KOLSE-159022 format. One line per field, with one value per residue (C-alpha): residue in one letter; x, z, y; residue number from 0. Coordinates in steps of 0.1 Angstrom, whole numbers, always signed. Last residue first. Layout:
BEGIN
code [A  ...]
u [X  ...]
w [Z  ...]
v [Y  ...]
pos [NUM  ...]
***
This chain:
BEGIN
code [A  A  Q  A  A  H  S  V  G  T  Q  N  P  F  H  I  L  M  L  S  Q  G  V  L  A  P  R  E  Q  G  E  I  E  V  S  C  D  L  G  V  L  V  R  G  G  P  K  A  L  A  S  R  L  V  I  A  S  R  V  R  A  G  C  R  V  P  A  L  F  R  L  N  E  V  G  Y  N  L  V  E  D  A  G  L  V  D  L  L  A  H  L  C  S  P  A  L  M  S  M  T  L  F  G  H  A  I  T  G  G  L  P  S  E  R  Q  A  R  V  P  D  T  H  L  W  Y  H  D  G  T  A  A  A  F  G  D  I  R  S  Q  E  I  C  V  W  D  S  L  W  L  R  E  G  V  R  A  L  V  P  A  A  H  D  E  F  I  M  S  M]
u [-153  -120  -102  -129  -125  -87  -92  -87  -73  -91  -109  -145  -138  -104  -71  -44  -7  +5  +39  +43  +65  +79  +75  +75  +67  +60  +78  +56  +42  +9  -7  +19  +17  +22  +32  +27  +36  +18  +31  +6  +11  -20  -37  -59  -42  -8  +5  -3  +19  +6  +26  +26  -10  -9  -18  -19  -18  -30  -14  -24  +2  -6  +26  +52  +56  +92  +102  +117  +113  +123  +108  +125  +106  +78  +66  +40  +10  -19  -52  -83  -116  -102  -126  -101  -115  -130  -106  -74  -74  -93  -67  -38  -53  -59  -22  -6  -10  +13  +43  +37  +37  +68  +85  +75  +55  +72  +75  +82  +104  +119  +155  +147  +159  +132  +101  +112  +118  +83  +66  +81  +68  +82  +115  +117  +121  +94  +95  +79  +58  +22  +30  +49  +20  -4  +18  +19  -18  -23  +1  -22  -15  -44  -58  -66  -88  -72  -63  -68  -64  -42  -39  -5  -14  -52  -53  -29  -55  -82  -56  -44  -69  -57  -48  -81  -81  -116  -118  -127]
w [-5  +7  -26  -45  -23  -27  -64  -89  -123  -155  -154  -146  -117  -119  -103  -89  -80  -65  -67  -49  -61  -38  -25  +10  +33  +2  -4  -12  +23  +35  +40  +40  +10  +10  -24  -45  -80  -86  -105  -114  -119  -136  -129  -153  -143  -158  -156  -177  -169  -158  -152  -134  -121  -99  -61  -39  -2  +23  +53  +81  +107  +144  +152  +127  +95  +85  +49  +21  +31  +0  -13  -45  -47  -27  -28  -42  -20  -31  -44  -53  -68  -90  -101  -112  -90  -61  -57  -71  -61  -29  -19  -28  -7  +23  +23  +16  +52  +61  +47  +72  +100  +85  +87  +123  +130  +145  +180  +188  +181  +149  +161  +188  +224  +244  +223  +217  +254  +263  +234  +242  +217  +183  +189  +221  +201  +212  +182  +195  +164  +176  +207  +186  +160  +188  +202  +167  +164  +199  +190  +162  +125  +110  +78  +47  +23  -2  -38  -59  -94  -109  -145  -161  -172  -176  -210  -195  -170  -196  -217  -189  -196  -232  -235  -217  -218  -216  -192  -205]
v [-244  -231  -238  -219  -189  -191  -188  -217  -211  -200  -166  -160  -136  -119  -128  -106  -109  -78  -59  -27  +0  +27  +62  +75  +105  +126  +159  +188  +192  +206  +172  +144  +121  +83  +70  +39  +31  -2  -32  -58  -96  -108  -142  -162  -195  -186  -151  -120  -90  -56  -24  +9  +13  +44  +43  +74  +73  +99  +115  +138  +149  +146  +128  +137  +117  +118  +125  +105  +69  +50  +17  +6  -27  -43  -78  -103  -93  -115  -101  -121  -111  -84  -57  -30  -3  -22  -51  -37  -1  -8  -35  -12  +16  -7  -18  +15  +28  +0  +19  +47  +22  +7  +41  +44  +75  +105  +118  +154  +184  +171  +178  +152  +156  +176  +170  +134  +129  +141  +124  +89  +63  +70  +87  +66  +33  +9  -14  -45  -49  -49  -27  -2  -1  +6  +34  +50  +47  +62  +90  +101  +98  +116  +100  +120  +101  +77  +84  +53  +40  +67  +56  +49  +14  +12  -6  -32  -41  -48  -68  -90  -118  -118  -155  -164  -202  -218  -247  -282]
pos [167  166  165  164  163  162  161  160  159  158  157  156  155  154  153  152  151  150  149  148  147  146  145  144  143  142  141  140  139  138  137  136  135  134  133  132  131  130  129  128  127  126  125  124  123  122  121  120  119  118  117  116  115  114  113  112  111  110  109  108  107  106  105  104  103  102  101  100  99  98  97  96  95  94  93  92  91  90  89  88  87  86  85  84  83  82  81  80  79  78  77  76  75  74  73  72  71  70  69  68  67  66  65  64  63  62  61  60  59  58  57  56  55  54  53  52  51  50  49  48  47  46  45  44  43  42  41  40  39  38  37  36  35  34  33  32  31  30  29  28  27  26  25  24  23  22  21  20  19  18  17  16  15  14  13  12  11  10  9  8  7  6  5  4  3  2  1  0]
***
């Protein structure tokens, strides 16, 4: 018979409001932008044609795709939940209220910040966490983006079956 942890979300709830992660600065180089374009099929000239972007864009050069900027959140969310909170499983549950506030110019440095917004106990020893996420641009007050990420997490020694146990 499995133990039922009715308060399995309590340790997470105690940390609501805490900044869980602040990444290192990462330079957004043209090669990263081009790689994202190749992976997604989004080859819009504002992202992939530095000569045309310098000539025609009011920004004076290429910019990162918004979704490339958003993807910078993925490793930070994982670090926050696996390494800081100690979860053994993380599933992306969705994104809410995502807003792109400032373009990320080629050559800019960005970092992501993750703050624990909410935690809700779910069956099977899981916790649905809400994370306030932002991607900051070095030297600018306005972030590139803000939004809330929802993640379903599981902790070791809780009821329920993790993906690792299913694979075994």
